[in-house]
Phi, psi and omega in degrees: 000123179283137173233144181240135181227114178273151174209152181188185189282342181086296183239128181226145179276151176305146180078350178281173178260137180256134175235120178244152181236138172241110180269126182258124175238150180081009181189179180234144180296334183272004176301130189306133175066024169264141178236131188246112188250158168247132179228142178231157177222106176293157180300128178076008181233173180282170177286153180226124175285132184257318182169180183205160170237136184267168180303332181264007177095350177296147179239151182226139183227147172296134182298326183287339182247354186305137179099342182261345184213165181225137176249134180213176177223166182267168182295331180283351176061037176235006183220135174248134183248149170233120175243125184235130185260163173050056184296146178236161176305330178295345178277358175298125185187169164269128182255128182244148170254140183215153181229138179226137175263139173123270181229159180291142175228147178255012181280146176264011185275122184304326183293347178275355183249152178279328180221145186217130180281174181278346176091155176226133182280132174236124178244127180255109184202146176273000000 
């Protein structure tokens, strides 16, 4: 059973860089046809799909957020990273890691994913 665990700094100042980690247990990021996404949900708003990294290393990004963040993985293939630059208060959200087998999806709906993390709160404030 694959489990996902997000972790991050919690509180970040505006203009700083955010680094989040999604630790994968019970599986490998390189398992064929798995796609590992980051989804966020600001307070009082809907979820937003941010991007994903595929089992083969390809990356996919939301057009609205493209250029502000990078998704990568480690050599051991057990961790997915999200690095986001120039943070703004609007980036305050719960950030989730999710995994789907089959084809890439840009949906932020949990039921479309096979595995979903518990989320980590990120607050951008001075």
